[in-house]
mmCIF file of the C-alpha atoms, coordinates in Angstrom:
data_MODEL
# 
_entry.id   MODEL 
# 
loop_
_atom_site.group_PDB 
_atom_site.id 
_atom_site.type_symbol 
_atom_site.label_atom_id 
_atom_site.label_alt_id 
_atom_site.label_comp_id 
_atom_site.label_asym_id 
_atom_site.label_entity_id 
_atom_site.label_seq_id 
_atom_site.pdbx_PDB_ins_code 
_atom_site.Cartn_x 
_atom_site.Cartn_y 
_atom_site.Cartn_z 
_atom_site.occupancy 
_atom_site.B_iso_or_equiv 
_atom_site.pdbx_formal_charge 
_atom_site.auth_seq_id 
_atom_site.auth_comp_id 
_atom_site.auth_asym_id 
_atom_site.auth_atom_id 
_atom_site.pdbx_PDB_model_num 
ATOM 1   C CA . UNK A 1 1   ? -25.356 -20.046 29.271  1.00 0.00 ? 1   UNK A CA 1 
ATOM 2   C CA . UNK A 1 2   ? -29.098 -20.068 29.984  1.00 0.00 ? 2   UNK A CA 1 
ATOM 3   C CA . UNK A 1 3   ? -29.216 -16.417 30.991  1.00 0.00 ? 3   UNK A CA 1 
ATOM 4   C CA . UNK A 1 4   ? -27.440 -15.360 27.826  1.00 0.00 ? 4   UNK A CA 1 
ATOM 5   C CA . UNK A 1 5   ? -29.699 -17.435 25.582  1.00 0.00 ? 5   UNK A CA 1 
ATOM 6   C CA . UNK A 1 6   ? -32.767 -15.788 27.119  1.00 0.00 ? 6   UNK A CA 1 
ATOM 7   C CA . UNK A 1 7   ? -31.546 -12.411 25.852  1.00 0.00 ? 7   UNK A CA 1 
ATOM 8   C CA . UNK A 1 8   ? -32.055 -13.688 22.322  1.00 0.00 ? 8   UNK A CA 1 
ATOM 9   C CA . UNK A 1 9   ? -35.517 -15.204 22.813  1.00 0.00 ? 9   UNK A CA 1 
ATOM 10  C CA . UNK A 1 10  ? -34.224 -18.741 22.913  1.00 0.00 ? 10  UNK A CA 1 
ATOM 11  C CA . UNK A 1 11  ? -31.962 -18.427 19.870  1.00 0.00 ? 11  UNK A CA 1 
ATOM 12  C CA . UNK A 1 12  ? -28.490 -19.858 19.999  1.00 0.00 ? 12  UNK A CA 1 
ATOM 13  C CA . UNK A 1 13  ? -26.201 -16.817 20.496  1.00 0.00 ? 13  UNK A CA 1 
ATOM 14  C CA . UNK A 1 14  ? -23.991 -18.184 17.740  1.00 0.00 ? 14  UNK A CA 1 
ATOM 15  C CA . UNK A 1 15  ? -26.752 -17.547 15.202  1.00 0.00 ? 15  UNK A CA 1 
ATOM 16  C CA . UNK A 1 16  ? -27.526 -13.966 16.268  1.00 0.00 ? 16  UNK A CA 1 
ATOM 17  C CA . UNK A 1 17  ? -26.294 -11.264 13.830  1.00 0.00 ? 17  UNK A CA 1 
ATOM 18  C CA . UNK A 1 18  ? -23.901 -9.065  15.803  1.00 0.00 ? 18  UNK A CA 1 
ATOM 19  C CA . UNK A 1 19  ? -20.843 -8.177  13.703  1.00 0.00 ? 19  UNK A CA 1 
ATOM 20  C CA . UNK A 1 20  ? -20.538 -5.619  10.939  1.00 0.00 ? 20  UNK A CA 1 
ATOM 21  C CA . UNK A 1 21  ? -18.172 -6.396  8.068   1.00 0.00 ? 21  UNK A CA 1 
ATOM 22  C CA . UNK A 1 22  ? -15.768 -3.729  9.327   1.00 0.00 ? 22  UNK A CA 1 
ATOM 23  C CA . UNK A 1 23  ? -15.516 -5.211  12.820  1.00 0.00 ? 23  UNK A CA 1 
ATOM 24  C CA . UNK A 1 24  ? -15.280 -8.756  11.490  1.00 0.00 ? 24  UNK A CA 1 
ATOM 25  C CA . UNK A 1 25  ? -12.448 -7.829  9.137   1.00 0.00 ? 25  UNK A CA 1 
ATOM 26  C CA . UNK A 1 26  ? -10.538 -6.279  12.051  1.00 0.00 ? 26  UNK A CA 1 
ATOM 27  C CA . UNK A 1 27  ? -11.102 -9.243  14.351  1.00 0.00 ? 27  UNK A CA 1 
ATOM 28  C CA . UNK A 1 28  ? -9.976  -11.775 11.753  1.00 0.00 ? 28  UNK A CA 1 
ATOM 29  C CA . UNK A 1 29  ? -7.244  -9.650  10.195  1.00 0.00 ? 29  UNK A CA 1 
ATOM 30  C CA . UNK A 1 30  ? -8.837  -10.045 6.764   1.00 0.00 ? 30  UNK A CA 1 
ATOM 31  C CA . UNK A 1 31  ? -9.072  -7.104  4.333   1.00 0.00 ? 31  UNK A CA 1 
ATOM 32  C CA . UNK A 1 32  ? -12.581 -5.723  4.293   1.00 0.00 ? 32  UNK A CA 1 
ATOM 33  C CA . UNK A 1 33  ? -12.811 -6.057  0.517   1.00 0.00 ? 33  UNK A CA 1 
ATOM 34  C CA . UNK A 1 34  ? -11.886 -9.748  0.723   1.00 0.00 ? 34  UNK A CA 1 
ATOM 35  C CA . UNK A 1 35  ? -14.461 -10.459 3.409   1.00 0.00 ? 35  UNK A CA 1 
ATOM 36  C CA . UNK A 1 36  ? -17.108 -8.553  1.452   1.00 0.00 ? 36  UNK A CA 1 
ATOM 37  C CA . UNK A 1 37  ? -16.401 -10.717 -1.606  1.00 0.00 ? 37  UNK A CA 1 
ATOM 38  C CA . UNK A 1 38  ? -16.785 -13.901 0.448   1.00 0.00 ? 38  UNK A CA 1 
ATOM 39  C CA . UNK A 1 39  ? -20.147 -12.629 1.686   1.00 0.00 ? 39  UNK A CA 1 
ATOM 40  C CA . UNK A 1 40  ? -21.583 -11.013 -1.433  1.00 0.00 ? 40  UNK A CA 1 
ATOM 41  C CA . UNK A 1 41  ? -19.871 -12.956 -4.166  1.00 0.00 ? 41  UNK A CA 1 
ATOM 42  C CA . UNK A 1 42  ? -18.535 -11.282 -7.270  1.00 0.00 ? 42  UNK A CA 1 
ATOM 43  C CA . UNK A 1 43  ? -20.408 -10.040 -10.324 1.00 0.00 ? 43  UNK A CA 1 
ATOM 44  C CA . UNK A 1 44  ? -19.059 -8.223  -13.356 1.00 0.00 ? 44  UNK A CA 1 
ATOM 45  C CA . UNK A 1 45  ? -21.418 -6.719  -15.952 1.00 0.00 ? 45  UNK A CA 1 
ATOM 46  C CA . UNK A 1 46  ? -24.271 -8.841  -14.702 1.00 0.00 ? 46  UNK A CA 1 
ATOM 47  C CA . UNK A 1 47  ? -22.245 -12.037 -14.846 1.00 0.00 ? 47  UNK A CA 1 
ATOM 48  C CA . UNK A 1 48  ? -21.657 -14.040 -11.663 1.00 0.00 ? 48  UNK A CA 1 
ATOM 49  C CA . UNK A 1 49  ? -17.957 -14.810 -11.272 1.00 0.00 ? 49  UNK A CA 1 
ATOM 50  C CA . UNK A 1 50  ? -18.221 -16.178 -7.745  1.00 0.00 ? 50  UNK A CA 1 
ATOM 51  C CA . UNK A 1 51  ? -21.188 -17.100 -5.602  1.00 0.00 ? 51  UNK A CA 1 
ATOM 52  C CA . UNK A 1 52  ? -21.269 -16.008 -1.933  1.00 0.00 ? 52  UNK A CA 1 
ATOM 53  C CA . UNK A 1 53  ? -19.393 -18.384 0.379   1.00 0.00 ? 53  UNK A CA 1 
ATOM 54  C CA . UNK A 1 54  ? -20.887 -16.959 3.585   1.00 0.00 ? 54  UNK A CA 1 
ATOM 55  C CA . UNK A 1 55  ? -24.520 -15.947 4.113   1.00 0.00 ? 55  UNK A CA 1 
ATOM 56  C CA . UNK A 1 56  ? -24.927 -12.817 6.229   1.00 0.00 ? 56  UNK A CA 1 
ATOM 57  C CA . UNK A 1 57  ? -28.278 -11.846 7.746   1.00 0.00 ? 57  UNK A CA 1 
ATOM 58  C CA . UNK A 1 58  ? -30.499 -10.642 4.910   1.00 0.00 ? 58  UNK A CA 1 
ATOM 59  C CA . UNK A 1 59  ? -32.308 -7.982  6.918   1.00 0.00 ? 59  UNK A CA 1 
ATOM 60  C CA . UNK A 1 60  ? -29.306 -6.316  8.562   1.00 0.00 ? 60  UNK A CA 1 
ATOM 61  C CA . UNK A 1 61  ? -26.263 -7.460  6.605   1.00 0.00 ? 61  UNK A CA 1 
ATOM 62  C CA . UNK A 1 62  ? -24.636 -8.363  9.916   1.00 0.00 ? 62  UNK A CA 1 
ATOM 63  C CA . UNK A 1 63  ? -22.630 -11.508 10.567  1.00 0.00 ? 63  UNK A CA 1 
ATOM 64  C CA . UNK A 1 64  ? -23.253 -14.026 13.316  1.00 0.00 ? 64  UNK A CA 1 
ATOM 65  C CA . UNK A 1 65  ? -20.548 -15.789 15.311  1.00 0.00 ? 65  UNK A CA 1 
ATOM 66  C CA . UNK A 1 66  ? -21.113 -18.813 13.089  1.00 0.00 ? 66  UNK A CA 1 
ATOM 67  C CA . UNK A 1 67  ? -20.469 -16.612 10.052  1.00 0.00 ? 67  UNK A CA 1 
ATOM 68  C CA . UNK A 1 68  ? -17.292 -15.419 11.748  1.00 0.00 ? 68  UNK A CA 1 
ATOM 69  C CA . UNK A 1 69  ? -16.217 -19.035 12.271  1.00 0.00 ? 69  UNK A CA 1 
ATOM 70  C CA . UNK A 1 70  ? -16.849 -19.729 8.579   1.00 0.00 ? 70  UNK A CA 1 
ATOM 71  C CA . UNK A 1 71  ? -14.750 -16.718 7.607   1.00 0.00 ? 71  UNK A CA 1 
ATOM 72  C CA . UNK A 1 72  ? -12.024 -17.912 9.975   1.00 0.00 ? 72  UNK A CA 1 
ATOM 73  C CA . UNK A 1 73  ? -11.803 -21.243 8.131   1.00 0.00 ? 73  UNK A CA 1 
ATOM 74  C CA . UNK A 1 74  ? -11.564 -19.445 4.785   1.00 0.00 ? 74  UNK A CA 1 
ATOM 75  C CA . UNK A 1 75  ? -8.931  -17.070 6.148   1.00 0.00 ? 75  UNK A CA 1 
ATOM 76  C CA . UNK A 1 76  ? -6.891  -19.920 7.629   1.00 0.00 ? 76  UNK A CA 1 
ATOM 77  C CA . UNK A 1 77  ? -6.884  -21.892 4.397   1.00 0.00 ? 77  UNK A CA 1 
ATOM 78  C CA . UNK A 1 78  ? -6.113  -18.955 2.124   1.00 0.00 ? 78  UNK A CA 1 
ATOM 79  C CA . UNK A 1 79  ? -3.884  -16.814 4.403   1.00 0.00 ? 79  UNK A CA 1 
ATOM 80  C CA . UNK A 1 80  ? -1.989  -19.293 6.536   1.00 0.00 ? 80  UNK A CA 1 
ATOM 81  C CA . UNK A 1 81  ? -1.626  -22.084 4.005   1.00 0.00 ? 81  UNK A CA 1 
ATOM 82  C CA . UNK A 1 82  ? -1.954  -20.127 0.735   1.00 0.00 ? 82  UNK A CA 1 
ATOM 83  C CA . UNK A 1 83  ? -4.544  -22.499 -0.697  1.00 0.00 ? 83  UNK A CA 1 
ATOM 84  C CA . UNK A 1 84  ? -6.048  -20.943 -3.861  1.00 0.00 ? 84  UNK A CA 1 
ATOM 85  C CA . UNK A 1 85  ? -9.648  -19.893 -3.307  1.00 0.00 ? 85  UNK A CA 1 
ATOM 86  C CA . UNK A 1 86  ? -10.806 -21.904 -6.325  1.00 0.00 ? 86  UNK A CA 1 
ATOM 87  C CA . UNK A 1 87  ? -9.587  -25.093 -4.611  1.00 0.00 ? 87  UNK A CA 1 
ATOM 88  C CA . UNK A 1 88  ? -11.517 -24.145 -1.489  1.00 0.00 ? 88  UNK A CA 1 
ATOM 89  C CA . UNK A 1 89  ? -14.650 -23.581 -3.587  1.00 0.00 ? 89  UNK A CA 1 
ATOM 90  C CA . UNK A 1 90  ? -14.155 -26.973 -5.234  1.00 0.00 ? 90  UNK A CA 1 
ATOM 91  C CA . UNK A 1 91  ? -13.880 -28.588 -1.806  1.00 0.00 ? 91  UNK A CA 1 
ATOM 92  C CA . UNK A 1 92  ? -17.069 -26.909 -0.595  1.00 0.00 ? 92  UNK A CA 1 
ATOM 93  C CA . UNK A 1 93  ? -18.934 -28.116 -3.663  1.00 0.00 ? 93  UNK A CA 1 
ATOM 94  C CA . UNK A 1 94  ? -17.631 -31.647 -3.125  1.00 0.00 ? 94  UNK A CA 1 
ATOM 95  C CA . UNK A 1 95  ? -18.663 -31.732 0.536   1.00 0.00 ? 95  UNK A CA 1 
ATOM 96  C CA . UNK A 1 96  ? -22.033 -30.063 -0.082  1.00 0.00 ? 96  UNK A CA 1 
ATOM 97  C CA . UNK A 1 97  ? -24.577 -29.525 2.675   1.00 0.00 ? 97  UNK A CA 1 
ATOM 98  C CA . UNK A 1 98  ? -26.036 -26.362 4.159   1.00 0.00 ? 98  UNK A CA 1 
ATOM 99  C CA . UNK A 1 99  ? -22.902 -24.967 5.842   1.00 0.00 ? 99  UNK A CA 1 
ATOM 100 C CA . UNK A 1 100 ? -19.811 -27.051 5.079   1.00 0.00 ? 100 UNK A CA 1 
ATOM 101 C CA . UNK A 1 101 ? -17.419 -24.401 6.416   1.00 0.00 ? 101 UNK A CA 1 
ATOM 102 C CA . UNK A 1 102 ? -19.108 -24.713 9.790   1.00 0.00 ? 102 UNK A CA 1 
ATOM 103 C CA . UNK A 1 103 ? -19.656 -28.441 10.033  1.00 0.00 ? 103 UNK A CA 1 
ATOM 104 C CA . UNK A 1 104 ? -16.711 -30.011 8.200   1.00 0.00 ? 104 UNK A CA 1 
ATOM 105 C CA . UNK A 1 105 ? -13.245 -30.346 9.822   1.00 0.00 ? 105 UNK A CA 1 
ATOM 106 C CA . UNK A 1 106 ? -11.152 -29.388 6.806   1.00 0.00 ? 106 UNK A CA 1 
ATOM 107 C CA . UNK A 1 107 ? -7.414  -30.031 6.695   1.00 0.00 ? 107 UNK A CA 1 
ATOM 108 C CA . UNK A 1 108 ? -4.738  -28.890 4.283   1.00 0.00 ? 108 UNK A CA 1 
ATOM 109 C CA . UNK A 1 109 ? -1.108  -29.352 3.305   1.00 0.00 ? 109 UNK A CA 1 
ATOM 110 C CA . UNK A 1 110 ? -1.047  -25.999 1.526   1.00 0.00 ? 110 UNK A CA 1 
ATOM 111 C CA . UNK A 1 111 ? -2.098  -27.512 -1.798  1.00 0.00 ? 111 UNK A CA 1 
ATOM 112 C CA . UNK A 1 112 ? -5.190  -29.667 -1.304  1.00 0.00 ? 112 UNK A CA 1 
ATOM 113 C CA . UNK A 1 113 ? -8.227  -29.326 0.939   1.00 0.00 ? 113 UNK A CA 1 
ATOM 114 C CA . UNK A 1 114 ? -8.936  -32.578 2.737   1.00 0.00 ? 114 UNK A CA 1 
ATOM 115 C CA . UNK A 1 115 ? -11.792 -34.201 4.617   1.00 0.00 ? 115 UNK A CA 1 
ATOM 116 C CA . UNK A 1 116 ? -11.959 -37.550 6.341   1.00 0.00 ? 116 UNK A CA 1 
ATOM 117 C CA . UNK A 1 117 ? -14.267 -40.204 4.917   1.00 0.00 ? 117 UNK A CA 1 
ATOM 118 C CA . UNK A 1 118 ? -14.477 -43.708 6.395   1.00 0.00 ? 118 UNK A CA 1 
ATOM 119 C CA . UNK A 1 119 ? -11.146 -43.266 8.151   1.00 0.00 ? 119 UNK A CA 1 
ATOM 120 C CA . UNK A 1 120 ? -9.347  -42.045 5.033   1.00 0.00 ? 120 UNK A CA 1 
ATOM 121 C CA . UNK A 1 121 ? -8.272  -38.531 4.071   1.00 0.00 ? 121 UNK A CA 1 
ATOM 122 C CA . UNK A 1 122 ? -9.818  -37.422 0.792   1.00 0.00 ? 122 UNK A CA 1 
ATOM 123 C CA . UNK A 1 123 ? -8.776  -34.408 -1.284  1.00 0.00 ? 123 UNK A CA 1 
ATOM 124 C CA . UNK A 1 124 ? -12.127 -32.667 -1.625  1.00 0.00 ? 124 UNK A CA 1 
ATOM 125 C CA . UNK A 1 125 ? -10.619 -30.003 -3.877  1.00 0.00 ? 125 UNK A CA 1 
ATOM 126 C CA . UNK A 1 126 ? -9.805  -32.695 -6.434  1.00 0.00 ? 126 UNK A CA 1 
ATOM 127 C CA . UNK A 1 127 ? -13.033 -34.610 -6.404  1.00 0.00 ? 127 UNK A CA 1 
ATOM 128 C CA . UNK A 1 128 ? -12.204 -37.161 -3.724  1.00 0.00 ? 128 UNK A CA 1 
ATOM 129 C CA . UNK A 1 129 ? -8.660  -38.374 -4.396  1.00 0.00 ? 129 UNK A CA 1 
ATOM 130 C CA . UNK A 1 130 ? -6.964  -40.173 -1.498  1.00 0.00 ? 130 UNK A CA 1 
ATOM 131 C CA . UNK A 1 131 ? -4.329  -38.234 0.471   1.00 0.00 ? 131 UNK A CA 1 
ATOM 132 C CA . UNK A 1 132 ? -1.262  -39.121 2.537   1.00 0.00 ? 132 UNK A CA 1 
ATOM 133 C CA . UNK A 1 133 ? -2.088  -38.444 6.184   1.00 0.00 ? 133 UNK A CA 1 
ATOM 134 C CA . UNK A 1 134 ? 1.439   -37.406 7.191   1.00 0.00 ? 134 UNK A CA 1 
ATOM 135 C CA . UNK A 1 135 ? 1.403   -34.398 4.871   1.00 0.00 ? 135 UNK A CA 1 
ATOM 136 C CA . UNK A 1 136 ? -1.804  -32.917 6.200   1.00 0.00 ? 136 UNK A CA 1 
ATOM 137 C CA . UNK A 1 137 ? -2.155  -30.255 8.872   1.00 0.00 ? 137 UNK A CA 1 
ATOM 138 C CA . UNK A 1 138 ? -5.331  -29.176 10.645  1.00 0.00 ? 138 UNK A CA 1 
ATOM 139 C CA . UNK A 1 139 ? -6.417  -25.556 10.249  1.00 0.00 ? 139 UNK A CA 1 
ATOM 140 C CA . UNK A 1 140 ? -8.821  -25.405 13.196  1.00 0.00 ? 140 UNK A CA 1 
ATOM 141 C CA . UNK A 1 141 ? -6.419  -25.429 16.119  1.00 0.00 ? 141 UNK A CA 1 
ATOM 142 C CA . UNK A 1 142 ? -7.727  -22.154 17.488  1.00 0.00 ? 142 UNK A CA 1 
ATOM 143 C CA . UNK A 1 143 ? -11.397 -23.049 17.699  1.00 0.00 ? 143 UNK A CA 1 
ATOM 144 C CA . UNK A 1 144 ? -13.099 -24.621 20.719  1.00 0.00 ? 144 UNK A CA 1 
ATOM 145 C CA . UNK A 1 145 ? -15.893 -26.996 19.742  1.00 0.00 ? 145 UNK A CA 1 
ATOM 146 C CA . UNK A 1 146 ? -19.032 -28.039 21.598  1.00 0.00 ? 146 UNK A CA 1 
ATOM 147 C CA . UNK A 1 147 ? -20.275 -31.592 22.087  1.00 0.00 ? 147 UNK A CA 1 
ATOM 148 C CA . UNK A 1 148 ? -21.628 -31.596 18.523  1.00 0.00 ? 148 UNK A CA 1 
ATOM 149 C CA . UNK A 1 149 ? -18.229 -30.468 17.228  1.00 0.00 ? 149 UNK A CA 1 
ATOM 150 C CA . UNK A 1 150 ? -19.565 -27.058 16.210  1.00 0.00 ? 150 UNK A CA 1 
ATOM 151 C CA . UNK A 1 151 ? -17.573 -23.859 16.897  1.00 0.00 ? 151 UNK A CA 1 
ATOM 152 C CA . UNK A 1 152 ? -18.105 -22.502 20.392  1.00 0.00 ? 152 UNK A CA 1 
ATOM 153 C CA . UNK A 1 153 ? -15.223 -20.075 20.885  1.00 0.00 ? 153 UNK A CA 1 
ATOM 154 C CA . UNK A 1 154 ? -12.655 -18.581 18.528  1.00 0.00 ? 154 UNK A CA 1 
ATOM 155 C CA . UNK A 1 155 ? -9.099  -17.404 19.247  1.00 0.00 ? 155 UNK A CA 1 
ATOM 156 C CA . UNK A 1 156 ? -8.073  -15.128 16.354  1.00 0.00 ? 156 UNK A CA 1 
ATOM 157 C CA . UNK A 1 157 ? -4.421  -14.856 15.365  1.00 0.00 ? 157 UNK A CA 1 
ATOM 158 C CA . UNK A 1 158 ? -2.330  -12.340 13.500  1.00 0.00 ? 158 UNK A CA 1 
ATOM 159 C CA . UNK A 1 159 ? 0.882   -13.789 12.054  1.00 0.00 ? 159 UNK A CA 1 
ATOM 160 C CA . UNK A 1 160 ? 0.766   -17.491 12.895  1.00 0.00 ? 160 UNK A CA 1 
ATOM 161 C CA . UNK A 1 161 ? -1.718  -19.927 14.495  1.00 0.00 ? 161 UNK A CA 1 
ATOM 162 C CA . UNK A 1 162 ? 0.971   -20.935 17.007  1.00 0.00 ? 162 UNK A CA 1 
ATOM 163 C CA . UNK A 1 163 ? 0.721   -17.532 18.705  1.00 0.00 ? 163 UNK A CA 1 
ATOM 164 C CA . UNK A 1 164 ? -0.433  -17.586 22.359  1.00 0.00 ? 164 UNK A CA 1 
ATOM 165 C CA . UNK A 1 165 ? -4.196  -17.474 22.805  1.00 0.00 ? 165 UNK A CA 1 
ATOM 166 C CA . UNK A 1 166 ? -4.675  -13.970 24.161  1.00 0.00 ? 166 UNK A CA 1 
ATOM 167 C CA . UNK A 1 167 ? -7.970  -12.880 22.587  1.00 0.00 ? 167 UNK A CA 1 
ATOM 168 C CA . UNK A 1 168 ? -11.216 -14.860 22.557  1.00 0.00 ? 168 UNK A CA 1 
ATOM 169 C CA . UNK A 1 169 ? -14.438 -14.342 20.612  1.00 0.00 ? 169 UNK A CA 1 
ATOM 170 C CA . UNK A 1 170 ? -17.323 -15.976 22.440  1.00 0.00 ? 170 UNK A CA 1 
ATOM 171 C CA . UNK A 1 171 ? -20.940 -15.037 21.598  1.00 0.00 ? 171 UNK A CA 1 
ATOM 172 C CA . UNK A 1 172 ? -21.983 -15.989 25.127  1.00 0.00 ? 172 UNK A CA 1 
ATOM 173 C CA . UNK A 1 173 ? -19.754 -13.312 26.685  1.00 0.00 ? 173 UNK A CA 1 
ATOM 174 C CA . UNK A 1 174 ? -19.714 -9.540  26.218  1.00 0.00 ? 174 UNK A CA 1 
ATOM 175 C CA . UNK A 1 175 ? -22.141 -9.882  23.287  1.00 0.00 ? 175 UNK A CA 1 
ATOM 176 C CA . UNK A 1 176 ? -19.423 -11.492 21.212  1.00 0.00 ? 176 UNK A CA 1 
ATOM 177 C CA . UNK A 1 177 ? -16.884 -8.682  21.518  1.00 0.00 ? 177 UNK A CA 1 
ATOM 178 C CA . UNK A 1 178 ? -13.189 -9.667  21.779  1.00 0.00 ? 178 UNK A CA 1 
ATOM 179 C CA . UNK A 1 179 ? -12.171 -10.331 25.383  1.00 0.00 ? 179 UNK A CA 1 
ATOM 180 C CA . UNK A 1 180 ? -8.881  -11.192 27.041  1.00 0.00 ? 180 UNK A CA 1 
ATOM 181 C CA . UNK A 1 181 ? -8.658  -14.944 27.595  1.00 0.00 ? 181 UNK A CA 1 
ATOM 182 C CA . UNK A 1 182 ? -9.435  -15.881 31.190  1.00 0.00 ? 182 UNK A CA 1 
ATOM 183 C CA . UNK A 1 183 ? -11.135 -12.571 31.977  1.00 0.00 ? 183 UNK A CA 1 
ATOM 184 C CA . UNK A 1 184 ? -14.183 -10.484 31.109  1.00 0.00 ? 184 UNK A CA 1 
ATOM 185 C CA . UNK A 1 185 ? -12.055 -7.527  29.988  1.00 0.00 ? 185 UNK A CA 1 
ATOM 186 C CA . UNK A 1 186 ? -12.776 -6.378  26.448  1.00 0.00 ? 186 UNK A CA 1 
ATOM 187 C CA . UNK A 1 187 ? -9.679  -5.863  24.321  1.00 0.00 ? 187 UNK A CA 1 
ATOM 188 C CA . UNK A 1 188 ? -11.124 -2.642  22.911  1.00 0.00 ? 188 UNK A CA 1 
ATOM 189 C CA . UNK A 1 189 ? -11.252 -1.150  26.409  1.00 0.00 ? 189 UNK A CA 1 
ATOM 190 C CA . UNK A 1 190 ? -7.545  -1.780  26.934  1.00 0.00 ? 190 UNK A CA 1 
ATOM 191 C CA . UNK A 1 191 ? -6.665  -0.390  23.508  1.00 0.00 ? 191 UNK A CA 1 
ATOM 192 C CA . UNK A 1 192 ? -8.774  2.747   24.032  1.00 0.00 ? 192 UNK A CA 1 
ATOM 193 C CA . UNK A 1 193 ? -7.240  3.422   27.438  1.00 0.00 ? 193 UNK A CA 1 
ATOM 194 C CA . UNK A 1 194 ? -3.730  2.936   26.076  1.00 0.00 ? 194 UNK A CA 1 
ATOM 195 C CA . UNK A 1 195 ? -4.475  5.410   23.303  1.00 0.00 ? 195 UNK A CA 1 
ATOM 196 C CA . UNK A 1 196 ? -5.765  7.758   25.951  1.00 0.00 ? 196 UNK A CA 1 
ATOM 197 C CA . UNK A 1 197 ? -2.317  7.867   27.527  1.00 0.00 ? 197 UNK A CA 1 
ATOM 198 C CA . UNK A 1 198 ? -2.421  5.155   30.182  1.00 0.00 ? 198 UNK A CA 1 
ATOM 199 C CA . UNK A 1 199 ? 0.756   3.100   30.392  1.00 0.00 ? 199 UNK A CA 1 
ATOM 200 C CA . UNK A 1 200 ? 1.112   -0.639  29.900  1.00 0.00 ? 200 UNK A CA 1 
ATOM 201 C CA . UNK A 1 201 ? 2.273   -0.972  33.493  1.00 0.00 ? 201 UNK A CA 1 
ATOM 202 C CA . UNK A 1 202 ? -0.776  0.863   34.819  1.00 0.00 ? 202 UNK A CA 1 
ATOM 203 C CA . UNK A 1 203 ? -3.179  -1.185  32.709  1.00 0.00 ? 203 UNK A CA 1 
ATOM 204 C CA . UNK A 1 204 ? -1.486  -4.378  33.865  1.00 0.00 ? 204 UNK A CA 1 
ATOM 205 C CA . UNK A 1 205 ? -2.003  -3.386  37.490  1.00 0.00 ? 205 UNK A CA 1 
ATOM 206 C CA . UNK A 1 206 ? -5.538  -2.089  36.914  1.00 0.00 ? 206 UNK A CA 1 
ATOM 207 C CA . UNK A 1 207 ? -6.810  -5.306  35.328  1.00 0.00 ? 207 UNK A CA 1 
ATOM 208 C CA . UNK A 1 208 ? -4.597  -7.790  37.144  1.00 0.00 ? 208 UNK A CA 1 
ATOM 209 C CA . UNK A 1 209 ? -3.136  -9.023  33.858  1.00 0.00 ? 209 UNK A CA 1 
ATOM 210 C CA . UNK A 1 210 ? 0.498   -9.773  33.124  1.00 0.00 ? 210 UNK A CA 1 
ATOM 211 C CA . UNK A 1 211 ? 2.369   -7.106  31.224  1.00 0.00 ? 211 UNK A CA 1 
ATOM 212 C CA . UNK A 1 212 ? 3.013   -9.450  28.297  1.00 0.00 ? 212 UNK A CA 1 
ATOM 213 C CA . UNK A 1 213 ? -0.742  -10.069 28.028  1.00 0.00 ? 213 UNK A CA 1 
ATOM 214 C CA . UNK A 1 214 ? -1.427  -6.327  27.799  1.00 0.00 ? 214 UNK A CA 1 
ATOM 215 C CA . UNK A 1 215 ? 1.299   -6.015  25.176  1.00 0.00 ? 215 UNK A CA 1 
ATOM 216 C CA . UNK A 1 216 ? -0.202  -8.940  23.256  1.00 0.00 ? 216 UNK A CA 1 
ATOM 217 C CA . UNK A 1 217 ? -3.653  -7.331  23.303  1.00 0.00 ? 217 UNK A CA 1 
ATOM 218 C CA . UNK A 1 218 ? -2.225  -4.081  21.956  1.00 0.00 ? 218 UNK A CA 1 
ATOM 219 C CA . UNK A 1 219 ? -0.275  -5.847  19.219  1.00 0.00 ? 219 UNK A CA 1 
ATOM 220 C CA . UNK A 1 220 ? -3.327  -7.840  18.233  1.00 0.00 ? 220 UNK A CA 1 
ATOM 221 C CA . UNK A 1 221 ? -5.622  -4.821  18.100  1.00 0.00 ? 221 UNK A CA 1 
ATOM 222 C CA . UNK A 1 222 ? -3.287  -2.375  16.406  1.00 0.00 ? 222 UNK A CA 1 
ATOM 223 C CA . UNK A 1 223 ? -1.996  -4.901  13.860  1.00 0.00 ? 223 UNK A CA 1 
ATOM 224 C CA . UNK A 1 224 ? -5.564  -5.899  13.060  1.00 0.00 ? 224 UNK A CA 1 
ATOM 225 C CA . UNK A 1 225 ? -6.558  -2.331  12.279  1.00 0.00 ? 225 UNK A CA 1 
ATOM 226 C CA . UNK A 1 226 ? -3.614  -1.988  9.890   1.00 0.00 ? 226 UNK A CA 1 
ATOM 227 C CA . UNK A 1 227 ? -4.477  -5.224  8.095   1.00 0.00 ? 227 UNK A CA 1 
ATOM 228 C CA . UNK A 1 228 ? -8.210  -4.578  7.669   1.00 0.00 ? 228 UNK A CA 1 
# 
């Protein structure tokens, strides 16, 4: 960890801008236009219809890992659970703070957006109404947290969060590029070599990875490109 931090002059790698919108949309499986709206907001004829939900680096327009984690929460709520974006915005306004997407463990039942206050679940999308705990499901099952409960590592998914964790995004490794879980192998390397004509069996032997892992990497990468 220390050696990596030194590369960024003491900055937390999670705060370093390193992802373009195109790459981020591929990694998260979110349409580029959707991600751009989350970052830039929406204006029509000089009128603001939606304020930005994620703040990219002003100088470069790049996203940090923390931005990626924020986008992951938005994608999980709106893609996996079909929560209307307006409800998510209401919840963010209710919670407040500098970066609620990053610091608040949101939950959802597909209708409301909940937070825990004093041991009770509150529907933040509806101004703080109480919720029934049994109906609520967490949306952050594929994020590793540090001791402060901030995102440390992200395992993106394609069709369902219950998919095996094959790909990891970790800003402390490979400059935040997607790597195969349990190795230092970048997913893009495997995908490029497969496109170059190398077989799944050969790649499995070359990297010492199970065949189903190689297949999972290829599915993840190729499906992501179609979705973005």
